[in-house]
C-alpha positions as CSV (number, residue, x, y, z in Angstrom):
1,M,-20.9,0.6,-4.6
2,K,-18.1,1.0,-7.1
3,L,-15.4,3.6,-6.3
4,Q,-16.3,5.9,-9.3
5,N,-20.0,6.0,-8.1
6,K,-19.1,6.5,-4.6
7,I,-16.7,9.4,-5.3
8,T,-19.4,11.0,-7.5
9,T,-22.1,10.5,-4.8
10,M,-19.8,11.9,-2.1
11,V,-18.7,14.9,-4.2
12,M,-22.4,15.7,-5.1
13,I,-23.4,15.4,-1.4
14,I,-20.7,17.9,-0.5
15,I,-21.6,20.2,-3.4
16,I,-25.4,20.1,-2.5
17,S,-24.5,20.6,1.1
18,V,-22.4,23.7,0.4
19,V,-25.0,25.0,-1.9
20,S,-27.9,24.3,0.5
21,L,-25.9,26.0,3.3
22,A,-25.0,29.0,1.0
23,T,-28.7,29.2,-0.1
24,F,-30.0,29.1,3.5
25,I,-27.7,31.8,4.5
26,S,-28.6,33.9,1.6
27,V,-32.2,33.5,2.2
28,L,-31.7,34.6,5.8
29,E,-29.8,37.6,4.5
30,I,-32.2,38.3,1.8
31,N,-35.2,38.1,4.2
32,R,-33.3,40.6,6.6
33,K,-32.7,42.9,3.7
34,I,-36.2,42.7,2.4
35,R,-37.6,43.5,5.9
36,E,-35.2,46.2,6.4
37,K,-36.0,47.7,3.1
38,V,-39.7,47.5,3.8
39,E,-39.4,48.9,7.2
40,N,-37.2,51.9,6.0
41,G,-39.6,52.6,3.2
42,L,-42.6,52.5,5.6
43,M,-40.8,54.8,8.0
44,D,-39.8,57.3,5.3
45,M,-43.4,57.5,4.2
46,A,-44.7,57.9,7.7
47,I,-42.3,60.7,8.5
48,T,-43.2,62.4,5.2
49,L,-46.9,62.1,5.8
50,S,-46.5,63.4,9.4
51,K,-45.1,66.7,8.1
52,S,-48.1,67.1,5.7
53,P,-50.0,70.3,6.4
54,V,-53.3,68.3,5.6
55,L,-52.7,66.0,8.5
56,I,-51.2,68.7,10.8
57,D,-54.2,71.1,10.4
58,N,-57.1,68.5,10.5
59,V,-56.0,65.8,12.9
60,G,-57.9,66.1,16.2
61,E,-60.3,68.7,14.7
62,L,-64.1,68.2,14.2
63,G,-64.8,66.7,10.7
64,G,-61.1,66.3,10.0
65,E,-61.6,62.8,8.9
66,L,-63.6,64.0,5.9
67,I,-60.4,65.8,4.7
68,I,-57.7,63.3,5.8
69,N,-59.2,60.1,4.8
70,P,-59.6,60.8,1.0
71,Y,-56.1,62.4,0.9
72,V,-54.5,59.4,2.6
73,N,-56.2,56.9,0.6
74,N,-55.1,58.5,-2.6
75,I,-51.5,58.5,-1.3
76,R,-51.9,54.8,-0.2
77,E,-53.1,53.7,-3.6
78,E,-50.3,55.5,-5.4
79,A,-47.6,54.2,-3.0
80,G,-49.0,50.5,-3.1
81,V,-49.0,50.1,0.8
82,T,-51.7,48.1,2.5
83,F,-52.9,50.8,4.8
84,I,-52.2,54.3,6.1
85,T,-54.0,55.0,9.5
86,V,-54.0,58.5,11.2
87,T,-55.2,58.8,14.8
88,D,-55.3,61.6,17.4
89,M,-53.9,61.4,20.8
90,N,-57.0,59.5,21.9
91,R,-56.4,56.8,19.2
92,V,-59.2,57.6,17.2
93,R,-58.9,56.8,13.5
94,Y,-59.2,59.6,10.9
95,S,-58.3,57.4,8.0
96,H,-58.6,53.6,7.2
97,P,-58.8,51.6,3.9
98,H,-62.2,50.5,5.2
99,I,-64.3,53.5,5.5
100,E,-66.6,51.8,8.4
101,K,-63.6,51.8,10.6
102,V,-62.9,55.5,10.4
103,G,-63.8,57.0,13.8
104,G,-63.1,53.8,15.7
105,Q,-60.3,53.1,18.2
106,F,-56.8,51.9,17.2
107,S,-56.7,49.1,19.7
108,N,-53.4,47.6,18.9
109,S,-50.7,48.2,21.6
110,T,-47.9,48.7,19.0
111,I,-48.9,52.4,18.8
112,D,-48.2,53.1,22.5
113,R,-44.6,54.2,22.0
114,A,-45.6,56.8,19.4
115,I,-48.5,58.2,21.6
116,K,-46.6,58.2,24.9
117,Y,-43.1,59.2,23.8
118,G,-43.5,60.5,20.2
119,E,-40.9,58.0,18.8
120,V,-40.5,57.1,15.2
121,Y,-40.2,53.2,14.9
122,A,-41.1,50.2,12.8
123,D,-42.9,47.0,14.5
124,E,-44.8,44.0,13.7
125,G,-48.2,42.9,15.0
126,I,-51.7,41.5,14.2
127,G,-54.3,44.1,13.5
128,T,-57.7,44.1,12.0
129,M,-56.2,43.2,8.6
130,G,-54.0,40.4,9.8
131,A,-50.2,40.1,10.4
132,T,-48.6,43.3,9.4
133,V,-45.4,45.3,9.5
134,K,-46.0,48.9,10.5
135,A,-44.1,52.2,10.8
136,F,-45.2,54.9,13.2
137,S,-44.4,58.6,13.3
138,P,-45.9,61.3,15.6
139,I,-47.7,64.4,14.2
140,F,-46.8,67.7,15.8
141,R,-48.6,71.0,15.4
142,G,-46.0,73.4,16.5
143,D,-44.4,72.0,19.8
144,R,-47.5,69.9,20.6
145,Q,-48.1,66.4,19.4
146,V,-51.6,66.1,18.1
147,G,-51.6,62.5,16.6
148,V,-49.9,59.7,15.0
149,V,-49.5,58.4,11.5
150,C,-49.2,54.7,10.8
151,V,-48.1,53.2,7.4
152,G,-48.3,49.3,7.1
153,T,-48.2,46.4,4.7
154,L,-49.3,42.9,5.1
155,K,-46.4,40.2,5.9
156,V,-47.8,38.1,3.0
157,N,-46.8,40.8,0.6
158,I,-43.2,40.7,2.1
159,F,-43.4,36.9,1.6
160,D,-44.4,37.2,-1.9
161,E,-41.4,39.4,-2.6
162,Y,-39.2,36.8,-1.0
163,I,-40.6,34.0,-3.2
164,Q,-40.1,36.0,-6.3
165,F,-36.5,36.5,-5.3
166,S,-36.0,32.8,-4.5
167,K,-37.5,31.9,-7.9
168,N,-34.9,34.2,-9.5
169,L,-32.2,32.3,-7.5
170,L,-33.4,28.9,-8.5
171,P,-31.9,28.7,-12.0
172,F,-28.5,29.5,-10.5
173,I,-28.9,26.7,-7.9
174,I,-29.8,24.2,-10.7
175,L,-26.7,25.5,-12.8
176,V,-24.5,25.0,-9.8
177,A,-25.8,21.5,-9.2
178,L,-25.3,20.4,-12.7
179,F,-21.8,21.8,-12.7
180,G,-21.2,19.9,-9.5
181,L,-22.4,16.7,-11.1
182,F,-20.0,17.3,-14.1
183,L,-17.2,18.1,-11.6
184,A,-17.9,15.0,-9.6
185,K,-17.8,12.8,-12.6
186,F,-14.6,14.4,-13.7
187,V,-12.9,13.9,-10.3
188,A,-14.1,10.4,-10.0
189,V,-12.8,9.4,-13.5
190,S,-9.6,11.1,-12.8
191,I,-9.0,9.3,-9.5
192,K,-10.1,6.0,-11.1
193,K,-7.5,6.5,-13.9
194,T,-4.8,7.4,-11.3
195,I,-5.2,4.1,-9.6
196,F,-5.4,2.1,-12.9
197,G,-9.2,1.4,-12.7
198,L,-8.9,-0.6,-9.5
199,E,-11.5,-0.8,-6.8
200,P,-10.5,-0.3,-3.1
201,E,-10.9,-3.9,-2.3
202,E,-8.6,-4.9,-5.3
203,I,-6.0,-2.3,-4.2
204,S,-6.3,-3.9,-0.6
205,L,-5.8,-7.3,-2.0
206,L,-2.9,-6.2,-4.3
207,L,-1.1,-4.6,-1.1
208,K,-1.5,-7.8,0.8
209,E,-0.4,-10.0,-2.0
210,R,2.7,-7.6,-2.4
211,E,3.5,-7.8,1.3
212,V,3.3,-11.5,1.3
213,T,5.3,-11.8,-1.9
214,L,8.1,-9.4,-0.8
215,N,8.5,-11.1,2.6
216,N,8.6,-14.6,1.0
217,I,11.4,-13.6,-1.5
218,T,14.7,-15.0,-0.4
219,D,16.5,-11.9,-1.5
220,G,16.6,-8.7,0.6
221,I,14.7,-5.8,-1.1
222,I,14.9,-2.1,-0.3
223,A,13.1,0.8,-2.3
224,V,13.7,4.5,-1.8
225,N,12.2,7.5,-3.3
226,K,14.1,10.3,-5.1
227,D,14.6,12.1,-1.8
228,G,16.4,9.1,-0.3
229,T,13.5,8.1,1.9
230,I,12.9,4.3,2.5
231,S,9.6,3.3,1.0
232,L,9.9,-0.3,1.2
233,I,12.0,-3.0,3.1
234,N,11.1,-6.6,3.3
235,N,11.9,-9.1,6.1
236,K,14.9,-10.7,4.5
237,A,16.6,-7.3,4.1
238,M,15.9,-6.5,7.8
239,K,17.3,-9.9,8.8
240,I,20.6,-9.5,6.7
241,L,21.1,-6.1,7.9
242,E,20.3,-7.0,11.5
243,V,17.6,-4.2,11.7
244,H,15.2,-4.6,14.6
245,Q,13.0,-1.8,14.1
246,D,10.5,-0.4,11.4
247,I,12.7,2.1,9.4
248,K,10.0,2.6,6.7
249,N,9.7,6.3,5.8
250,M,13.1,7.0,7.4
251,S,16.2,8.3,5.6
252,V,18.6,5.8,3.9
253,D,21.1,7.1,6.4
254,N,19.4,4.6,8.7
255,L,20.7,1.9,6.7
256,D,24.1,0.2,6.6
257,N,26.3,2.9,5.2
258,N,27.5,0.6,2.4
259,I,24.1,0.3,1.1
260,G,22.9,3.8,2.0
261,D,25.9,5.5,0.2
262,T,25.5,3.4,-2.9
263,L,21.8,4.2,-3.1
264,R,22.5,8.0,-2.9
265,T,25.2,7.6,-5.5
266,L,22.7,5.7,-7.8
267,L,20.1,8.5,-7.5
268,D,22.7,11.2,-8.3
269,K,24.3,9.4,-11.3
270,E,21.0,7.5,-12.5
271,E,23.1,4.5,-13.6
272,S,22.2,0.9,-12.5
273,I,24.8,-1.2,-10.7
274,L,24.8,-5.0,-11.2
275,N,26.4,-7.8,-9.3
276,L,28.2,-5.6,-6.8
277,E,29.9,-7.4,-4.1
278,Q,29.8,-5.6,-0.7
279,T,30.8,-6.3,3.0
280,L,28.4,-4.8,5.4
281,N,29.2,-3.3,8.8
282,N,28.3,-6.6,10.5
283,N,30.8,-8.4,8.3
284,T,28.2,-10.0,6.1
285,K,29.2,-10.4,2.6
286,I,26.3,-9.6,0.0
287,I,26.1,-9.4,-3.8
288,S,23.8,-6.7,-4.8
289,N,21.9,-5.2,-7.8
290,Y,20.9,-1.6,-7.9
291,S,18.4,-0.2,-10.3
292,I,16.9,3.3,-11.0
293,V,13.0,3.5,-10.9
294,K,11.5,5.7,-13.5
295,D,8.0,7.1,-14.5
296,N,7.7,8.4,-18.0
297,E,11.5,9.1,-18.1
298,T,11.5,10.9,-14.7
299,T,13.4,9.3,-11.9
300,V,11.1,8.6,-9.0
301,G,13.5,6.5,-6.8
302,A,15.7,3.5,-6.6
303,I,15.6,-0.1,-5.6
304,V,18.3,-2.6,-4.4
305,S,18.1,-6.4,-4.1
306,F,20.8,-8.4,-2.5
307,K,21.6,-11.8,-1.3
308,N,23.9,-13.2,1.3
309,M,27.0,-14.4,-0.3
310,I,26.7,-17.7,1.5
311,D,23.3,-18.4,-0.1
312,V,24.8,-17.5,-3.5
313,E,27.7,-19.9,-2.9
314,E,25.3,-22.6,-1.9
315,L,23.4,-22.1,-5.1
316,V,26.7,-22.3,-7.0
317,E,27.6,-25.5,-5.2
318,E,24.2,-27.0,-5.9
319,L,24.8,-26.1,-9.6
320,Q,28.0,-27.7,-9.5
321,V,26.5,-30.8,-8.0
322,I,23.9,-30.9,-10.8
323,K,26.7,-30.5,-13.3
324,K,28.7,-33.2,-11.7
325,L,25.6,-35.4,-11.6
326,N,25.2,-34.8,-15.3
327,W,28.9,-35.5,-16.0
328,D,28.6,-38.7,-13.9
329,L,25.6,-39.9,-15.8
330,R,27.5,-39.4,-19.0
331,A,30.5,-41.4,-17.4
332,Q,28.1,-44.1,-16.6
333,N,26.8,-44.3,-20.1
334,H,30.4,-44.4,-21.3
335,E,31.1,-47.2,-19.0
336,F,28.1,-49.3,-20.1
337,M,29.2,-48.7,-23.7
338,N,32.7,-50.0,-22.9
339,K,31.1,-53.1,-21.2
340,L,28.7,-53.7,-24.2
341,H,31.7,-53.4,-26.5
342,T,33.7,-55.9,-24.4
343,I,30.7,-58.3,-24.5
344,L,30.3,-57.8,-28.2
345,G,34.0,-58.4,-28.9
346,L,33.9,-61.6,-26.9
347,I,30.8,-62.9,-28.9
348,H,32.6,-62.1,-32.1
349,L,35.6,-64.2,-31.0
350,E,33.1,-66.9,-30.1
351,A,34.4,-66.8,-26.6
352,Y,31.0,-67.5,-25.1
353,D,32.1,-68.8,-21.8
354,D,34.3,-65.6,-21.2
355,A,31.4,-63.5,-22.3
356,K,29.1,-65.3,-19.9
357,E,31.5,-65.0,-17.0
358,Y,32.0,-61.3,-17.7
359,I,28.4,-60.6,-17.7
360,L,27.7,-62.5,-14.6
361,K,30.6,-60.8,-12.8
362,T,29.4,-57.4,-13.9
363,S,25.8,-58.2,-13.2
364,K,26.5,-59.5,-9.7
365,K,28.6,-56.3,-8.8
366,R,25.9,-54.1,-10.0
367,N,23.1,-56.0,-8.3
368,E,25.1,-55.8,-5.0
369,V,25.1,-52.0,-5.5
370,M,21.5,-51.7,-6.5
371,L,20.5,-53.9,-3.5
372,V,22.2,-51.7,-1.1
373,L,20.7,-48.6,-2.7
374,D,17.2,-50.0,-2.3
375,N,17.7,-49.3,1.5
376,I,18.1,-45.6,0.6
377,K,14.5,-44.5,0.2
378,D,15.3,-41.0,-1.0
379,K,15.6,-41.4,-4.8
380,S,17.6,-38.3,-5.3
381,I,20.3,-39.5,-2.8
382,S,20.4,-43.0,-4.3
383,A,20.7,-41.6,-7.8
384,L,23.6,-39.3,-6.6
385,L,25.3,-42.4,-5.0
386,L,24.9,-44.5,-8.2
387,A,26.2,-41.6,-10.3
388,K,29.4,-41.3,-7.9
389,Y,29.8,-45.1,-8.0
390,N,30.0,-45.1,-11.8
391,R,32.3,-42.1,-11.8
392,A,34.7,-43.9,-9.3
393,A,34.5,-46.9,-11.7
394,E,35.3,-44.8,-14.8
395,A,38.4,-43.6,-12.6
396,K,39.4,-47.1,-11.9
397,I,38.5,-46.6,-8.3
398,D,36.8,-49.3,-6.3
399,M,33.9,-47.8,-4.4
400,V,32.0,-49.8,-1.8
401,I,28.7,-48.7,-0.3
402,D,28.2,-50.1,3.1
403,K,25.5,-52.9,3.2
404,E,24.0,-51.4,6.4
405,S,23.4,-48.1,4.8
406,N,19.8,-46.7,5.1
407,Y,18.2,-43.3,4.8
408,E,14.7,-41.9,4.5
409,N,14.0,-38.2,4.1
410,V,11.4,-38.1,6.9
411,D,11.4,-35.1,9.3
412,N,14.7,-34.0,8.1
413,P,15.3,-30.3,8.9
414,V,18.4,-30.1,6.8
415,G,16.7,-30.9,3.4
416,Q,17.7,-33.4,0.8
417,D,19.5,-31.0,-1.4
418,K,21.9,-30.1,1.4
419,I,22.4,-33.7,2.4
420,G,23.2,-34.4,-1.3
421,C,25.6,-31.4,-1.2
422,I,27.5,-33.0,1.8
423,I,27.7,-36.5,0.2
424,G,28.5,-35.3,-3.3
425,N,31.4,-33.0,-2.1
426,L,32.9,-35.6,0.3
427,V,32.8,-38.4,-2.3
428,E,34.0,-36.2,-5.1
429,N,36.9,-35.0,-2.9
430,S,37.8,-38.7,-2.2
431,I,37.7,-39.5,-6.0
432,E,39.9,-36.5,-6.7
433,A,42.4,-37.6,-4.0
434,L,42.5,-41.0,-5.6
435,K,43.1,-40.0,-9.2
436,G,46.2,-41.5,-10.5
437,I,46.7,-43.9,-7.4
438,K,46.7,-47.6,-8.0
439,N,44.2,-49.8,-6.0
440,G,42.2,-46.7,-5.0
441,K,39.4,-47.5,-2.6
442,I,36.4,-45.5,-1.3
443,H,34.2,-46.8,1.4
444,F,30.8,-45.1,2.0
445,S,28.3,-45.4,4.7
446,I,25.1,-43.5,5.7
447,I,23.1,-44.6,8.7
448,Q,19.9,-43.0,10.0
449,K,19.0,-43.8,13.6
450,D,18.6,-41.1,16.3
451,K,21.2,-39.0,14.3
452,L,22.2,-39.2,10.7
453,K,25.7,-40.4,10.3
454,I,27.7,-40.1,7.1
455,T,31.1,-41.7,6.8
456,V,33.4,-41.4,3.7
457,K,36.7,-43.3,3.9
458,N,39.6,-43.4,1.2
459,N,43.0,-44.7,1.0
460,G,44.3,-41.5,-0.6
461,P,47.2,-39.3,0.6
462,K,47.4,-38.1,4.1
463,I,46.2,-34.5,4.9
464,E,48.9,-32.6,6.1
465,D,48.8,-31.1,9.6
466,E,49.1,-27.6,8.5
467,D,46.1,-27.9,6.1
468,F,43.7,-29.3,8.7
469,E,42.7,-25.7,9.8
470,K,42.5,-24.5,6.2
471,I,40.4,-27.2,4.4
472,F,37.1,-25.7,5.5
473,K,37.8,-22.1,4.5
474,A,36.6,-20.6,1.2
475,G,39.0,-20.6,-1.6
476,F,41.4,-23.2,-0.1
477,S,42.2,-26.1,-2.4
478,T,45.1,-28.3,-3.3
479,K,43.5,-28.9,-6.8
480,G,44.3,-25.5,-8.5
481,E,42.5,-22.1,-9.0
482,N,38.9,-21.4,-8.9
483,R,38.2,-24.4,-6.5
484,G,37.8,-24.7,-2.7
485,L,34.2,-23.9,-2.2
486,G,32.9,-27.5,-1.7
487,L,34.1,-28.1,1.8
488,F,33.4,-24.5,2.6
489,N,29.7,-25.0,1.8
490,V,29.8,-28.3,3.6
491,I,30.9,-26.9,6.9
492,N,28.3,-24.1,6.6
493,I,25.4,-26.5,6.1
494,I,26.5,-28.6,9.0
495,E,27.1,-25.8,11.4
496,N,23.6,-24.1,10.4
497,A,22.1,-27.5,11.3
498,N,24.0,-27.7,14.7
499,G,25.8,-30.8,13.4
500,K,29.4,-32.0,13.6
501,I,32.2,-32.9,11.1
502,Y,35.6,-34.1,11.8
503,V,38.4,-35.8,9.8
504,E,41.0,-38.4,10.6
505,S,44.0,-38.9,8.2
506,D,47.2,-40.8,8.4
507,E,49.4,-42.6,5.9
508,E,46.9,-45.3,5.1
509,E,43.5,-43.7,5.1
510,T,41.5,-40.6,5.4
511,V,38.1,-40.7,7.1
512,W,35.3,-38.0,7.1
513,H,32.8,-38.3,9.9
514,V,29.5,-36.2,9.7
515,E,26.8,-36.2,12.4
516,L,23.4,-34.3,11.9
């Protein structure tokens, strides 16, 4: 059943239940009031008749029924009651609606209290005319009781009055039911509109998708309402902040004070803050974006997304690798153009033997490189090495890739992008170190057995002893400003993979060793 129909049905059930209960209680009260009204009316009439001189003077007297019966029946017809019975102390009837019963005995025990104790009261019972409600009043002649007057009406008459009252109530009940139906529809449509016309199953699915999506985002995300209460925090945020308990629905004061204070400032000033670098209490560096959340121009909360600075630096490094690869491919194209121009020049000079020798020499060297690269099955790594080889050639540096090199990206927990980052940075550093040096040489080796071993050797300048402890720190570089992230990212990748890196450097060569 759709939500709108379900809400309509439930509201209608509630309204009908309430109306039914109210009607039932009203009916009980009405029944009580009608009975009370009838009993009081009957008792008033019985008391009035018991004081009538006609009854006082003639009850218990010989031939008294001839006077009392016509008198009482006239009053009965005018009053609209079912019967009026007058008896003496021996229960002999002096009046009755049915003339043949005059002179007979009043056999019902309901008269006992009036005969024995002279009480005035109302009672129910079954008499000669059926189920009735009766009122009794004693008749006194002076101080002596001489009889009893009984005024009664059939219960069916009371029921008829009750039915008539209920009929009068029925239009009101129908009106309330119709109003309830309209109200139920209005509430259902209003709720449906509030939840954007979604069904409960769709809302449940959206919440599950939202939770899965948030927890698979690589950024930490925290949302708070306008009161500063945390309404959302994903797993990445809890990991970066080192939070080990559920803090949802708690105050932002339970967050790292750097983030908590910034969120409160954001809610006060209602101004977004972008690319804010912060250092958390656990010394983790993050870059954050704070934004205000509004609903129809009304601020309802704020949200912050943040990323570990190490992750940002890795992304920057990967981008740099891609940029370098693009540059290297351009360099490769430039190198081939130079070679083609050389061949074209030799042909124009008709130096065919020299052209043939140049082509064979170039082809042989290229084939040797390609043959080695065939052992490196990961195409992204082999493409990177080829690009670096061409970049080295462009810089007049002789780069040799070890013939024993081999690599397959199988069951590698580090990932090919990070392997590429390590290789690209180490080879690029060697190229940078050899720029401007004659007979520069680079030897590269990658061997995959039980462990993955990468070796990069160059005959560049020696790394000074005082620089050994600095080369892996962020920002340290001997190449100028805005450099020094390459080796920092390399050491982070290796340490996160529980690997090893060490360097040997002397006057003749520098060797980088990596084990993963």
